[in-house]
PDB file of N, CA, C and O in Angstrom:
ATOM      1  N   MET A   1     170.693  47.811 -66.240  1.00  0.00           N
ATOM      2  CA  MET A   1     171.249  48.777 -65.310  1.00  0.00           C
ATOM      3  C   MET A   1     171.311  50.136 -66.006  1.00  0.00           C
ATOM      4  O   MET A   1     171.802  50.253 -67.129  1.00  0.00           O
ATOM      5  N   THR A   2     170.822  51.124 -65.339  1.00  0.00           N
ATOM      6  CA  THR A   2     170.887  52.480 -65.875  1.00  0.00           C
ATOM      7  C   THR A   2     172.010  53.236 -65.183  1.00  0.00           C
ATOM      8  O   THR A   2     172.340  52.983 -64.024  1.00  0.00           O
ATOM      9  N   TYR A   3     172.566  54.140 -65.901  1.00  0.00           N
ATOM     10  CA  TYR A   3     173.668  54.935 -65.357  1.00  0.00           C
ATOM     11  C   TYR A   3     173.158  56.307 -65.021  1.00  0.00           C
ATOM     12  O   TYR A   3     172.446  56.863 -65.857  1.00  0.00           O
ATOM     13  N   PRO A   4     173.434  56.904 -63.917  1.00  0.00           N
ATOM     14  CA  PRO A   4     174.206  56.355 -62.806  1.00  0.00           C
ATOM     15  C   PRO A   4     173.351  55.448 -61.934  1.00  0.00           C
ATOM     16  O   PRO A   4     172.196  55.756 -61.640  1.00  0.00           O
ATOM     17  N   SER A   5     173.920  54.351 -61.534  1.00  0.00           N
ATOM     18  CA  SER A   5     173.149  53.363 -60.789  1.00  0.00           C
ATOM     19  C   SER A   5     173.417  53.386 -59.297  1.00  0.00           C
ATOM     20  O   SER A   5     172.600  52.891 -58.520  1.00  0.00           O
ATOM     21  N   THR A   6     174.534  53.944 -58.880  1.00  0.00           N
ATOM     22  CA  THR A   6     174.853  53.969 -57.450  1.00  0.00           C
ATOM     23  C   THR A   6     175.009  55.412 -56.980  1.00  0.00           C
ATOM     24  O   THR A   6     175.132  56.342 -57.777  1.00  0.00           O
ATOM     25  N   GLU A   7     175.000  55.558 -55.695  1.00  0.00           N
ATOM     26  CA  GLU A   7     175.168  56.889 -55.110  1.00  0.00           C
ATOM     27  C   GLU A   7     176.518  57.490 -55.481  1.00  0.00           C
ATOM     28  O   GLU A   7     176.614  58.682 -55.775  1.00  0.00           O
ATOM     29  N   ILE A   8     177.565  56.657 -55.465  1.00  0.00           N
ATOM     30  CA  ILE A   8     178.891  57.179 -55.813  1.00  0.00           C
ATOM     31  C   ILE A   8     178.940  57.584 -57.283  1.00  0.00           C
ATOM     32  O   ILE A   8     179.636  58.537 -57.631  1.00  0.00           O
ATOM     33  N   ASP A   9     178.210  56.875 -58.157  1.00  0.00           N
ATOM     34  CA  ASP A   9     178.130  57.281 -59.566  1.00  0.00           C
ATOM     35  C   ASP A   9     177.510  58.672 -59.680  1.00  0.00           C
ATOM     36  O   ASP A   9     177.999  59.519 -60.427  1.00  0.00           O
ATOM     37  N   LYS A  10     176.449  58.895 -58.945  1.00  0.00           N
ATOM     38  CA  LYS A  10     175.766  60.196 -58.979  1.00  0.00           C
ATOM     39  C   LYS A  10     176.682  61.302 -58.461  1.00  0.00           C
ATOM     40  O   LYS A  10     176.757  62.386 -59.040  1.00  0.00           O
ATOM     41  N   ILE A  11     177.373  61.012 -57.365  1.00  0.00           N
ATOM     42  CA  ILE A  11     178.296  61.993 -56.793  1.00  0.00           C
ATOM     43  C   ILE A  11     179.437  62.265 -57.762  1.00  0.00           C
ATOM     44  O   ILE A  11     179.849  63.413 -57.933  1.00  0.00           O
ATOM     45  N   SER A  12     179.949  61.215 -58.396  1.00  0.00           N
ATOM     46  CA  SER A  12     181.037  61.366 -59.351  1.00  0.00           C
ATOM     47  C   SER A  12     180.642  62.268 -60.512  1.00  0.00           C
ATOM     48  O   SER A  12     181.424  63.118 -60.938  1.00  0.00           O
ATOM     49  N   ILE A  13     179.446  62.085 -61.017  1.00  0.00           N
ATOM     50  CA  ILE A  13     178.966  62.928 -62.111  1.00  0.00           C
ATOM     51  C   ILE A  13     178.833  64.377 -61.657  1.00  0.00           C
ATOM     52  O   ILE A  13     179.235  65.292 -62.376  1.00  0.00           O
ATOM     53  N   GLU A  14     178.276  64.589 -60.476  1.00  0.00           N
ATOM     54  CA  GLU A  14     178.130  65.952 -59.960  1.00  0.00           C
ATOM     55  C   GLU A  14     179.493  66.610 -59.757  1.00  0.00           C
ATOM     56  O   GLU A  14     179.683  67.767 -60.133  1.00  0.00           O
ATOM     57  N   LEU A  15     180.442  65.882 -59.165  1.00  0.00           N
ATOM     58  CA  LEU A  15     181.781  66.435 -58.946  1.00  0.00           C
ATOM     59  C   LEU A  15     182.489  66.717 -60.264  1.00  0.00           C
ATOM     60  O   LEU A  15     183.196  67.717 -60.390  1.00  0.00           O
ATOM     61  N   HIS A  16     182.302  65.844 -61.243  1.00  0.00           N
ATOM     62  CA  HIS A  16     182.895  66.075 -62.560  1.00  0.00           C
ATOM     63  C   HIS A  16     182.366  67.374 -63.162  1.00  0.00           C
ATOM     64  O   HIS A  16     183.140  68.168 -63.698  1.00  0.00           O
ATOM     65  N   GLU A  17     181.079  67.593 -63.081  1.00  0.00           N
ATOM     66  CA  GLU A  17     180.481  68.808 -63.637  1.00  0.00           C
ATOM     67  C   GLU A  17     180.975  70.053 -62.892  1.00  0.00           C
ATOM     68  O   GLU A  17     181.259  71.076 -63.515  1.00  0.00           O
ATOM     69  N   LEU A  18     181.078  69.971 -61.566  1.00  0.00           N
ATOM     70  CA  LEU A  18     181.583  71.107 -60.793  1.00  0.00           C
ATOM     71  C   LEU A  18     183.046  71.392 -61.135  1.00  0.00           C
ATOM     72  O   LEU A  18     183.431  72.549 -61.302  1.00  0.00           O
ATOM     73  N   ALA A  19     183.861  70.336 -61.240  1.00  0.00           N
ATOM     74  CA  ALA A  19     185.269  70.514 -61.589  1.00  0.00           C
ATOM     75  C   ALA A  19     185.417  71.098 -62.991  1.00  0.00           C
ATOM     76  O   ALA A  19     186.267  71.955 -63.231  1.00  0.00           O
ATOM     77  N   LYS A  20     184.591  70.630 -63.900  1.00  0.00           N
ATOM     78  CA  LYS A  20     184.626  71.148 -65.275  1.00  0.00           C
ATOM     79  C   LYS A  20     184.284  72.639 -65.288  1.00  0.00           C
ATOM     80  O   LYS A  20     184.944  73.422 -65.972  1.00  0.00           O
ATOM     81  N   SER A  21     183.264  73.029 -64.539  1.00  0.00           N
ATOM     82  CA  SER A  21     182.883  74.444 -64.458  1.00  0.00           C
ATOM     83  C   SER A  21     184.004  75.278 -63.854  1.00  0.00           C
ATOM     84  O   SER A  21     184.304  76.369 -64.338  1.00  0.00           O
ATOM     85  N   TYR A  22     184.627  74.759 -62.787  1.00  0.00           N
ATOM     86  CA  TYR A  22     185.740  75.454 -62.141  1.00  0.00           C
ATOM     87  C   TYR A  22     186.888  75.650 -63.123  1.00  0.00           C
ATOM     88  O   TYR A  22     187.451  76.741 -63.221  1.00  0.00           O
ATOM     89  N   ALA A  23     187.236  74.581 -63.856  1.00  0.00           N
ATOM     90  CA  ALA A  23     188.335  74.654 -64.820  1.00  0.00           C
ATOM     91  C   ALA A  23     188.013  75.634 -65.944  1.00  0.00           C
ATOM     92  O   ALA A  23     188.882  76.402 -66.360  1.00  0.00           O
ATOM     93  N   GLU A  24     186.791  75.619 -66.434  1.00  0.00           N
ATOM     94  CA  GLU A  24     186.391  76.537 -67.505  1.00  0.00           C
ATOM     95  C   GLU A  24     186.446  77.989 -67.028  1.00  0.00           C
ATOM     96  O   GLU A  24     186.869  78.873 -67.773  1.00  0.00           O
ATOM     97  N   LYS A  25     186.024  78.231 -65.800  1.00  0.00           N
ATOM     98  CA  LYS A  25     186.073  79.589 -65.245  1.00  0.00           C
ATOM     99  C   LYS A  25     187.528  80.037 -65.091  1.00  0.00           C
ATOM    100  O   LYS A  25     187.873  81.166 -65.440  1.00  0.00           O
ATOM    101  N   ALA A  26     188.376  79.153 -64.569  1.00  0.00           N
ATOM    102  CA  ALA A  26     189.793  79.496 -64.403  1.00  0.00           C
ATOM    103  C   ALA A  26     190.429  79.782 -65.756  1.00  0.00           C
ATOM    104  O   ALA A  26     191.171  80.754 -65.903  1.00  0.00           O
ATOM    105  N   GLU A  27     190.144  78.949 -66.735  1.00  0.00           N
ATOM    106  CA  GLU A  27     190.723  79.134 -68.063  1.00  0.00           C
ATOM    107  C   GLU A  27     190.246  80.444 -68.680  1.00  0.00           C
ATOM    108  O   GLU A  27     191.013  81.120 -69.365  1.00  0.00           O
ATOM    109  N   ALA A  28     188.998  80.806 -68.445  1.00  0.00           N
ATOM    110  CA  ALA A  28     188.454  82.055 -68.984  1.00  0.00           C
ATOM    111  C   ALA A  28     189.124  83.280 -68.354  1.00  0.00           C
ATOM    112  O   ALA A  28     189.199  84.335 -68.984  1.00  0.00           O
ATOM    113  N   LEU A  29     189.606  83.147 -67.130  1.00  0.00           N
ATOM    114  CA  LEU A  29     190.298  84.252 -66.467  1.00  0.00           C
ATOM    115  C   LEU A  29     191.698  84.469 -67.033  1.00  0.00           C
ATOM    116  O   LEU A  29     192.285  85.538 -66.864  1.00  0.00           O
ATOM    117  N   ALA A  30     192.223  83.463 -67.697  1.00  0.00           N
ATOM    118  CA  ALA A  30     193.586  83.518 -68.227  1.00  0.00           C
ATOM    119  C   ALA A  30     193.556  83.980 -69.675  1.00  0.00           C
ATOM    120  O   ALA A  30     193.817  83.198 -70.589  1.00  0.00           O
ATOM    121  N   THR A  31     193.238  85.250 -69.880  1.00  0.00           N
ATOM    122  CA  THR A  31     193.068  85.759 -71.238  1.00  0.00           C
ATOM    123  C   THR A  31     194.378  86.062 -71.935  1.00  0.00           C
ATOM    124  O   THR A  31     194.426  86.065 -73.165  1.00  0.00           O
ATOM    125  N   GLU A  32     195.431  86.315 -71.198  1.00  0.00           N
ATOM    126  CA  GLU A  32     196.720  86.636 -71.799  1.00  0.00           C
ATOM    127  C   GLU A  32     197.667  85.452 -71.629  1.00  0.00           C
ATOM    128  O   GLU A  32     197.721  84.855 -70.554  1.00  0.00           O
ATOM    129  N   PRO A  33     198.414  85.107 -72.678  1.00  0.00           N
ATOM    130  CA  PRO A  33     199.323  83.955 -72.589  1.00  0.00           C
ATOM    131  C   PRO A  33     200.287  84.034 -71.401  1.00  0.00           C
ATOM    132  O   PRO A  33     200.574  83.016 -70.772  1.00  0.00           O
ATOM    133  N   TYR A  34     200.779  85.215 -71.095  1.00  0.00           N
ATOM    134  CA  TYR A  34     201.702  85.401 -69.978  1.00  0.00           C
ATOM    135  C   TYR A  34     201.047  85.005 -68.654  1.00  0.00           C
ATOM    136  O   TYR A  34     201.701  84.503 -67.740  1.00  0.00           O
ATOM    137  N   PHE A  35     199.758  85.244 -68.581  1.00  0.00           N
ATOM    138  CA  PHE A  35     198.989  85.049 -67.359  1.00  0.00           C
ATOM    139  C   PHE A  35     198.515  83.605 -67.179  1.00  0.00           C
ATOM    140  O   PHE A  35     198.204  83.195 -66.061  1.00  0.00           O
ATOM    141  N   ARG A  36     198.458  82.836 -68.259  1.00  0.00           N
ATOM    142  CA  ARG A  36     197.843  81.504 -68.234  1.00  0.00           C
ATOM    143  C   ARG A  36     198.469  80.573 -67.199  1.00  0.00           C
ATOM    144  O   ARG A  36     197.755  79.941 -66.421  1.00  0.00           O
ATOM    145  N   GLU A  37     199.787  80.485 -67.185  1.00  0.00           N
ATOM    146  CA  GLU A  37     200.442  79.572 -66.249  1.00  0.00           C
ATOM    147  C   GLU A  37     200.171  79.980 -64.800  1.00  0.00           C
ATOM    148  O   GLU A  37     199.911  79.125 -63.953  1.00  0.00           O
ATOM    149  N   ALA A  38     200.231  81.261 -64.519  1.00  0.00           N
ATOM    150  CA  ALA A  38     199.977  81.739 -63.152  1.00  0.00           C
ATOM    151  C   ALA A  38     198.545  81.429 -62.716  1.00  0.00           C
ATOM    152  O   ALA A  38     198.313  81.006 -61.583  1.00  0.00           O
ATOM    153  N   VAL A  39     197.588  81.640 -63.619  1.00  0.00           N
ATOM    154  CA  VAL A  39     196.184  81.360 -63.285  1.00  0.00           C
ATOM    155  C   VAL A  39     195.996  79.863 -63.043  1.00  0.00           C
ATOM    156  O   VAL A  39     195.321  79.471 -62.091  1.00  0.00           O
ATOM    157  N   MET A  40     196.582  79.028 -63.893  1.00  0.00           N
ATOM    158  CA  MET A  40     196.445  77.586 -63.724  1.00  0.00           C
ATOM    159  C   MET A  40     197.051  77.127 -62.404  1.00  0.00           C
ATOM    160  O   MET A  40     196.442  76.337 -61.682  1.00  0.00           O
ATOM    161  N   LYS A  41     198.246  77.617 -62.087  1.00  0.00           N
ATOM    162  CA  LYS A  41     198.897  77.238 -60.832  1.00  0.00           C
ATOM    163  C   LYS A  41     198.078  77.683 -59.627  1.00  0.00           C
ATOM    164  O   LYS A  41     197.929  76.936 -58.660  1.00  0.00           O
ATOM    165  N   THR A  42     197.553  78.888 -59.687  1.00  0.00           N
ATOM    166  CA  THR A  42     196.736  79.397 -58.584  1.00  0.00           C
ATOM    167  C   THR A  42     195.451  78.593 -58.437  1.00  0.00           C
ATOM    168  O   THR A  42     195.036  78.281 -57.321  1.00  0.00           O
ATOM    169  N   ALA A  43     194.825  78.260 -59.551  1.00  0.00           N
ATOM    170  CA  ALA A  43     193.581  77.480 -59.509  1.00  0.00           C
ATOM    171  C   ALA A  43     193.821  76.107 -58.881  1.00  0.00           C
ATOM    172  O   ALA A  43     193.047  75.665 -58.032  1.00  0.00           O
ATOM    173  N   VAL A  44     194.890  75.439 -59.297  1.00  0.00           N
ATOM    174  CA  VAL A  44     195.202  74.116 -58.748  1.00  0.00           C
ATOM    175  C   VAL A  44     195.516  74.230 -57.257  1.00  0.00           C
ATOM    176  O   VAL A  44     195.007  73.452 -56.451  1.00  0.00           O
ATOM    177  N   SER A  45     196.342  75.185 -56.898  1.00  0.00           N
ATOM    178  CA  SER A  45     196.711  75.366 -55.501  1.00  0.00           C
ATOM    179  C   SER A  45     195.494  75.642 -54.624  1.00  0.00           C
ATOM    180  O   SER A  45     195.331  75.033 -53.567  1.00  0.00           O
ATOM    181  N   ASN A  46     194.648  76.556 -55.064  1.00  0.00           N
ATOM    182  CA  ASN A  46     193.458  76.897 -54.276  1.00  0.00           C
ATOM    183  C   ASN A  46     192.525  75.702 -54.125  1.00  0.00           C
ATOM    184  O   ASN A  46     191.966  75.480 -53.051  1.00  0.00           O
ATOM    185  N   PHE A  47     192.356  74.935 -55.192  1.00  0.00           N
ATOM    186  CA  PHE A  47     191.478  73.776 -55.134  1.00  0.00           C
ATOM    187  C   PHE A  47     192.020  72.714 -54.184  1.00  0.00           C
ATOM    188  O   PHE A  47     191.282  72.164 -53.367  1.00  0.00           O
ATOM    189  N   VAL A  48     193.311  72.433 -54.297  1.00  0.00           N
ATOM    190  CA  VAL A  48     193.922  71.408 -53.442  1.00  0.00           C
ATOM    191  C   VAL A  48     193.857  71.816 -51.969  1.00  0.00           C
ATOM    192  O   VAL A  48     193.514  71.003 -51.111  1.00  0.00           O
ATOM    193  N   TRP A  49     194.183  73.070 -51.682  1.00  0.00           N
ATOM    194  CA  TRP A  49     194.136  73.505 -50.278  1.00  0.00           C
ATOM    195  C   TRP A  49     192.703  73.552 -49.748  1.00  0.00           C
ATOM    196  O   TRP A  49     192.479  73.307 -48.563  1.00  0.00           O
ATOM    197  N   ALA A  50     191.745  73.860 -50.597  1.00  0.00           N
ATOM    198  CA  ALA A  50     190.344  73.819 -50.169  1.00  0.00           C
ATOM    199  C   ALA A  50     189.953  72.391 -49.789  1.00  0.00           C
ATOM    200  O   ALA A  50     189.270  72.183 -48.786  1.00  0.00           O
ATOM    201  N   LEU A  51     190.379  71.409 -50.582  1.00  0.00           N
ATOM    202  CA  LEU A  51     190.118  70.006 -50.239  1.00  0.00           C
ATOM    203  C   LEU A  51     190.831  69.628 -48.945  1.00  0.00           C
ATOM    204  O   LEU A  51     190.255  68.958 -48.088  1.00  0.00           O
ATOM    205  N   TYR A  52     192.068  70.054 -48.806  1.00  0.00           N
ATOM    206  CA  TYR A  52     192.845  69.752 -47.605  1.00  0.00           C
ATOM    207  C   TYR A  52     192.120  70.237 -46.343  1.00  0.00           C
ATOM    208  O   TYR A  52     192.028  69.512 -45.352  1.00  0.00           O
ATOM    209  N   HIS A  53     191.616  71.454 -46.394  1.00  0.00           N
ATOM    210  CA  HIS A  53     190.949  72.014 -45.215  1.00  0.00           C
ATOM    211  C   HIS A  53     189.534  71.475 -45.025  1.00  0.00           C
ATOM    212  O   HIS A  53     189.025  71.469 -43.904  1.00  0.00           O
ATOM    213  N   ALA A  54     188.901  71.029 -46.088  1.00  0.00           N
ATOM    214  CA  ALA A  54     187.525  70.533 -45.983  1.00  0.00           C
ATOM    215  C   ALA A  54     187.446  69.142 -45.354  1.00  0.00           C
ATOM    216  O   ALA A  54     186.447  68.801 -44.722  1.00  0.00           O
ATOM    217  N   PHE A  55     188.493  68.346 -45.525  1.00  0.00           N
ATOM    218  CA  PHE A  55     188.474  66.976 -45.023  1.00  0.00           C
ATOM    219  C   PHE A  55     189.325  66.857 -43.774  1.00  0.00           C
ATOM    220  O   PHE A  55     190.240  67.651 -43.556  1.00  0.00           O
ATOM    221  N   GLY A  56     189.019  65.858 -42.955  1.00  0.00           N
ATOM    222  CA  GLY A  56     189.739  65.660 -41.701  1.00  0.00           C
ATOM    223  C   GLY A  56     191.131  65.099 -41.898  1.00  0.00           C
ATOM    224  O   GLY A  56     191.566  64.852 -43.022  1.00  0.00           O
ATOM    225  N   ASP A  57     191.826  64.901 -40.783  1.00  0.00           N
ATOM    226  CA  ASP A  57     193.217  64.454 -40.820  1.00  0.00           C
ATOM    227  C   ASP A  57     193.405  63.143 -41.575  1.00  0.00           C
ATOM    228  O   ASP A  57     194.316  63.037 -42.396  1.00  0.00           O
ATOM    229  N   PHE A  58     192.563  62.140 -41.315  1.00  0.00           N
ATOM    230  CA  PHE A  58     192.713  60.846 -41.980  1.00  0.00           C
ATOM    231  C   PHE A  58     192.558  60.999 -43.489  1.00  0.00           C
ATOM    232  O   PHE A  58     193.317  60.404 -44.255  1.00  0.00           O
ATOM    233  N   ASP A  59     191.597  61.779 -43.913  1.00  0.00           N
ATOM    234  CA  ASP A  59     191.341  61.963 -45.342  1.00  0.00           C
ATOM    235  C   ASP A  59     192.454  62.743 -46.025  1.00  0.00           C
ATOM    236  O   ASP A  59     192.605  62.662 -47.244  1.00  0.00           O
ATOM    237  N   ARG A  60     193.222  63.485 -45.270  1.00  0.00           N
ATOM    238  CA  ARG A  60     194.334  64.229 -45.860  1.00  0.00           C
ATOM    239  C   ARG A  60     195.390  63.277 -46.391  1.00  0.00           C
ATOM    240  O   ARG A  60     196.058  63.592 -47.376  1.00  0.00           O
ATOM    241  N   HIS A  61     195.559  62.122 -45.765  1.00  0.00           N
ATOM    242  CA  HIS A  61     196.481  61.118 -46.290  1.00  0.00           C
ATOM    243  C   HIS A  61     195.965  60.572 -47.622  1.00  0.00           C
ATOM    244  O   HIS A  61     196.741  60.319 -48.545  1.00  0.00           O
ATOM    245  N   ALA A  62     194.652  60.395 -47.707  1.00  0.00           N
ATOM    246  CA  ALA A  62     194.060  59.948 -48.972  1.00  0.00           C
ATOM    247  C   ALA A  62     194.247  61.020 -50.042  1.00  0.00           C
ATOM    248  O   ALA A  62     194.508  60.694 -51.200  1.00  0.00           O
ATOM    249  N   LEU A  63     194.118  62.285 -49.674  1.00  0.00           N
ATOM    250  CA  LEU A  63     194.348  63.386 -50.618  1.00  0.00           C
ATOM    251  C   LEU A  63     195.789  63.357 -51.106  1.00  0.00           C
ATOM    252  O   LEU A  63     196.034  63.478 -52.306  1.00  0.00           O
ATOM    253  N   LEU A  64     196.731  63.200 -50.211  1.00  0.00           N
ATOM    254  CA  LEU A  64     198.137  63.132 -50.588  1.00  0.00           C
ATOM    255  C   LEU A  64     198.378  61.990 -51.566  1.00  0.00           C
ATOM    256  O   LEU A  64     199.031  62.173 -52.593  1.00  0.00           O
ATOM    257  N   HIS A  65     197.853  60.818 -51.247  1.00  0.00           N
ATOM    258  CA  HIS A  65     198.025  59.663 -52.126  1.00  0.00           C
ATOM    259  C   HIS A  65     197.421  59.933 -53.504  1.00  0.00           C
ATOM    260  O   HIS A  65     198.035  59.615 -54.522  1.00  0.00           O
ATOM    261  N   GLU A  66     196.235  60.510 -53.539  1.00  0.00           N
ATOM    262  CA  GLU A  66     195.584  60.786 -54.818  1.00  0.00           C
ATOM    263  C   GLU A  66     196.343  61.827 -55.623  1.00  0.00           C
ATOM    264  O   GLU A  66     196.418  61.714 -56.847  1.00  0.00           O
ATOM    265  N   LEU A  67     196.902  62.828 -54.977  1.00  0.00           N
ATOM    266  CA  LEU A  67     197.699  63.825 -55.698  1.00  0.00           C
ATOM    267  C   LEU A  67     198.939  63.193 -56.334  1.00  0.00           C
ATOM    268  O   LEU A  67     199.316  63.554 -57.449  1.00  0.00           O
ATOM    269  N   VAL A  68     199.567  62.258 -55.635  1.00  0.00           N
ATOM    270  CA  VAL A  68     200.713  61.548 -56.194  1.00  0.00           C
ATOM    271  C   VAL A  68     200.271  60.738 -57.412  1.00  0.00           C
ATOM    272  O   VAL A  68     200.937  60.750 -58.448  1.00  0.00           O
ATOM    273  N   GLU A  69     199.146  60.034 -57.282  1.00  0.00           N
ATOM    274  CA  GLU A  69     198.630  59.233 -58.399  1.00  0.00           C
ATOM    275  C   GLU A  69     198.292  60.119 -59.602  1.00  0.00           C
ATOM    276  O   GLU A  69     198.636  59.787 -60.736  1.00  0.00           O
ATOM    277  N   GLN A  70     197.633  61.222 -59.356  1.00  0.00           N
ATOM    278  CA  GLN A  70     197.230  62.111 -60.445  1.00  0.00           C
ATOM    279  C   GLN A  70     198.426  62.814 -61.074  1.00  0.00           C
ATOM    280  O   GLN A  70     198.424  63.094 -62.273  1.00  0.00           O
ATOM    281  N   THR A  71     199.446  63.099 -60.272  1.00  0.00           N
ATOM    282  CA  THR A  71     200.672  63.683 -60.821  1.00  0.00           C
ATOM    283  C   THR A  71     201.280  62.739 -61.847  1.00  0.00           C
ATOM    284  O   THR A  71     201.698  63.167 -62.922  1.00  0.00           O
ATOM    285  N   GLY A  72     201.328  61.462 -61.516  1.00  0.00           N
ATOM    286  CA  GLY A  72     201.842  60.473 -62.459  1.00  0.00           C
ATOM    287  C   GLY A  72     200.981  60.377 -63.706  1.00  0.00           C
ATOM    288  O   GLY A  72     201.505  60.254 -64.813  1.00  0.00           O
ATOM    289  N   ALA A  73     199.671  60.432 -63.540  1.00  0.00           N
ATOM    290  CA  ALA A  73     198.763  60.352 -64.684  1.00  0.00           C
ATOM    291  C   ALA A  73     198.938  61.554 -65.608  1.00  0.00           C
ATOM    292  O   ALA A  73     198.955  61.402 -66.829  1.00  0.00           O
ATOM    293  N   ILE A  74     199.065  62.735 -65.036  1.00  0.00           N
ATOM    294  CA  ILE A  74     199.276  63.941 -65.849  1.00  0.00           C
ATOM    295  C   ILE A  74     200.630  63.869 -66.543  1.00  0.00           C
ATOM    296  O   ILE A  74     200.753  64.231 -67.713  1.00  0.00           O
ATOM    297  N   ARG A  75     201.646  63.400 -65.819  1.00  0.00           N
ATOM    298  CA  ARG A  75     202.981  63.273 -66.413  1.00  0.00           C
ATOM    299  C   ARG A  75     202.935  62.353 -67.630  1.00  0.00           C
ATOM    300  O   ARG A  75     203.522  62.665 -68.666  1.00  0.00           O
ATOM    301  N   ARG A  76     202.238  61.219 -67.511  1.00  0.00           N
ATOM    302  CA  ARG A  76     202.127  60.288 -68.640  1.00  0.00           C
ATOM    303  C   ARG A  76     201.300  60.880 -69.773  1.00  0.00           C
ATOM    304  O   ARG A  76     201.580  60.609 -70.941  1.00  0.00           O
ATOM    305  N   ALA A  77     200.290  61.683 -69.456  1.00  0.00           N
ATOM    306  CA  ALA A  77     199.471  62.310 -70.497  1.00  0.00           C
ATOM    307  C   ALA A  77     200.266  63.355 -71.274  1.00  0.00           C
ATOM    308  O   ALA A  77     200.111  63.491 -72.487  1.00  0.00           O
ATOM    309  N   VAL A  78     201.118  64.089 -70.564  1.00  0.00           N
ATOM    310  CA  VAL A  78     201.935  65.119 -71.192  1.00  0.00           C
ATOM    311  C   VAL A  78     203.089  64.496 -71.970  1.00  0.00           C
ATOM    312  O   VAL A  78     203.454  64.974 -73.044  1.00  0.00           O
ATOM    313  N   ASN A  79     203.657  63.430 -71.424  1.00  0.00           N
ATOM    314  CA  ASN A  79     204.808  62.784 -72.041  1.00  0.00           C
ATOM    315  C   ASN A  79     204.561  61.280 -72.134  1.00  0.00           C
ATOM    316  O   ASN A  79     204.994  60.522 -71.265  1.00  0.00           O
ATOM    317  N   PRO A  80     203.864  60.848 -73.190  1.00  0.00           N
ATOM    318  CA  PRO A  80     203.536  59.407 -73.320  1.00  0.00           C
ATOM    319  C   PRO A  80     204.733  58.482 -73.326  1.00  0.00           C
ATOM    320  O   PRO A  80     204.573  57.284 -73.096  1.00  0.00           O
ATOM    321  N   SER A  81     205.923  58.991 -73.579  1.00  0.00           N
ATOM    322  CA  SER A  81     207.111  58.141 -73.570  1.00  0.00           C
ATOM    323  C   SER A  81     207.417  57.631 -72.161  1.00  0.00           C
ATOM    324  O   SER A  81     208.222  56.714 -71.997  1.00  0.00           O
ATOM    325  N   GLU A  82     206.779  58.217 -71.145  1.00  0.00           N
ATOM    326  CA  GLU A  82     206.982  57.769 -69.772  1.00  0.00           C
ATOM    327  C   GLU A  82     206.042  56.631 -69.386  1.00  0.00           C
ATOM    328  O   GLU A  82     206.046  56.183 -68.239  1.00  0.00           O
ATOM    329  N   LEU A  83     205.240  56.162 -70.337  1.00  0.00           N
ATOM    330  CA  LEU A  83     204.350  55.033 -70.052  1.00  0.00           C
ATOM    331  C   LEU A  83     205.179  53.788 -69.752  1.00  0.00           C
ATOM    332  O   LEU A  83     206.196  53.542 -70.400  1.00  0.00           O
ATOM    333  N   PRO A  84     204.743  53.007 -68.771  1.00  0.00           N
ATOM    334  CA  PRO A  84     205.486  51.777 -68.472  1.00  0.00           C
ATOM    335  C   PRO A  84     205.394  50.808 -69.649  1.00  0.00           C
ATOM    336  O   PRO A  84     204.406  50.799 -70.383  1.00  0.00           O
ATOM    337  N   ASN A  85     206.410  50.013 -69.815  1.00  0.00           N
ATOM    338  CA  ASN A  85     206.436  49.031 -70.914  1.00  0.00           C
ATOM    339  C   ASN A  85     205.516  47.880 -70.639  1.00  0.00           C
ATOM    340  O   ASN A  85     205.412  46.963 -71.454  1.00  0.00           O
TER     341      ASN A  85
END
């Protein structure tokens, strides 16, 4: 089996590369330490709302669920002491 072997694998790789480029561009805009948090918050907000508007009503519930899941993942990455036993 060669990677990527499925259509979703190919899409996942493409989305990863696009997200990486978006994050790198946002980070490059945050040249001053004071500005970094504001740029990061704006980048996340704009991306999430773009997804919200791009997908239909049913998919918005999936977006909400995924944001909750990712919030927990980021929380555990920032504070490993919150990992479940």
